[in-house]
DRENTORRO-301177 format. One line per field, with one value per residue (C-alpha): residue in one letter; residue number from 1; x, y, z. Coordinates in steps of 0.02 Angstrom, whole numbers, plus 50000, padded with zeros to 5 digits. Example, Ala and Ser with C-alpha at 12.3 -4.5 7.8 and 13.67 -1.06 7.14 Angstrom:
r A,S $
k 1,2 $
east 50615,50684 $
north 49775,49947 $
up 50390,50357 $
end
This chain:
r M,L,D,H,T,P,L,V,W,A,E,I,S,V,N,D,M,S,R,A,Q,A,F,Y,K,E,H,F,G,L,T,F,K,Y,E,E,M,N,D,M,E,M,A,I,V,E,T,K,D,E,S,V,T,N,L,A,L,V,K,H,D,M,M,K,P,S,L,E,G,S,T,I,Y,L,H,L,G,D,S,L,Q,A,Q,V,N,A,L,K,E,A,G,V,E,I,L,L,P,A,M,P,I,K,D,G,S,C,G,S,I,A,I,F,V,D,C,E,G,N,K,I,G,L,W,S,Q,N,M $
k 1,2,3,4,5,6,7,8,9,10,11,12,13,14,15,16,17,18,19,20,21,22,23,24,25,26,27,28,29,30,31,32,33,34,35,36,37,38,39,40,41,42,43,44,45,46,47,48,49,50,51,52,53,54,55,56,57,58,59,60,61,62,63,64,65,66,67,68,69,70,71,72,73,74,75,76,77,78,79,80,81,82,83,84,85,86,87,88,89,90,91,92,93,94,95,96,97,98,99,100,101,102,103,104,105,106,107,108,109,110,111,112,113,114,115,116,117,118,119,120,121,122,123,124,125,126,127 $
east 50000,50065,50092,50056,49938,50006,49941,50065,50025,49891,49889,49743,49789,49742,49751,49719,49800,49711,49540,49571,49630,49479,49361,49428,49434,49256,49176,49281,49374,49545,49698,49859,50045,50103,50269,50359,50479,50569,50425,50287,50166,50099,49972,49986,49839,49886,49861,49900,50000,50123,50171,50002,49957,49921,49855,49913,49843,49974,49997,50122,50128,50124,49968,49798,49631,49515,49356,49447,49568,49586,49469,49533,49409,49425,49361,49319,49171,49056,48896,48913,48736,48757,48917,48834,48684,48798,48895,48733,48666,48829,48806,48941,48906,48870,48913,48862,48740,48779,48753,48795,48926,48866,48711,48822,48934,49082,49025,48954,49023,48982,49074,49078,49170,49285,49316,49460,49360,49423,49315,49335,49256,49198,49186,49113,49067,48900,48775 $
north 50000,50172,50303,50446,50486,50420,50564,50708,50787,50781,50845,50885,50876,51023,51072,51258,51325,51494,51414,51288,51420,51528,51379,51333,51515,51550,51396,51368,51531,51450,51555,51488,51514,51488,51401,51327,51182,51122,51090,51082,51220,51211,51313,51267,51302,51437,51388,51477,51326,51278,51116,51031,50908,51011,51012,51081,51103,51033,51053,50931,50816,50658,50714,50714,50762,50612,50542,50377,50328,50389,50515,50655,50712,50893,50971,51148,51199,51158,51132,51003,51021,51209,51181,51052,51165,51310,51199,51136,51313,51359,51216,51103,50918,50822,50638,50593,50704,50743,50588,50537,50404,50276,50381,50535,50466,50480,50642,50663,50658,50715,50702,50830,50857,51008,51124,51014,50851,50779,50680,50771,50726,50839,50790,50878,50824,50911,50875 $
up 50000,49953,50087,49965,49823,49658,49552,49539,49371,49236,49058,48943,48758,48649,48466,48493,48651,48648,48624,48763,48887,48846,48870,49042,49096,49037,49113,49269,49302,49281,49242,49168,49163,48984,48950,48800,48820,48665,48541,48674,48725,48903,48998,49181,49297,49420,49602,49766,49825,49689,49778,49752,49614,49460,49284,49117,48944,48824,48637,48562,48411,48518,48613,48528,48605,48619,48693,48719,48855,49033,49111,49220,49352,49405,49566,49511,49617,49761,49662,49525,49458,49439,49339,49227,49200,49150,49030,48952,48931,48843,48719,48792,48763,48923,48910,49088,49184,49365,49470,49648,49685,49814,49853,49872,50008,49887,49806,49632,49455,49279,49113,48972,48808,48809,48662,48602,48598,48763,48884,49050,49216,49355,49538,49687,49862,49835,49698 $
end
């Protein structure tokens, strides 16, 4: 058994960095620190505590947006249903409507398709 969380970093693939940053800022209020490393563009989510597990939007030839593969679940607000409703109203495709996990004892989840064609999950303790 591990004595720490195994997740230290997550990346969301993008084709259009400006569009992706605008999408996540508009819908979730995220701001980013932009960096270029070799032939990779990265927009790292700005957090008050830089030592915590974090997330970046990444544009690189070996990374392609997709509905297939792993799902990253983001905790970006206290009311999941309100977030899903706002996404729906904005025309964002919802793959899985907000639903409780184990009758809500493990929070609630939803899955949407971002502007780049990625399957992204949302999690919140509250529905």
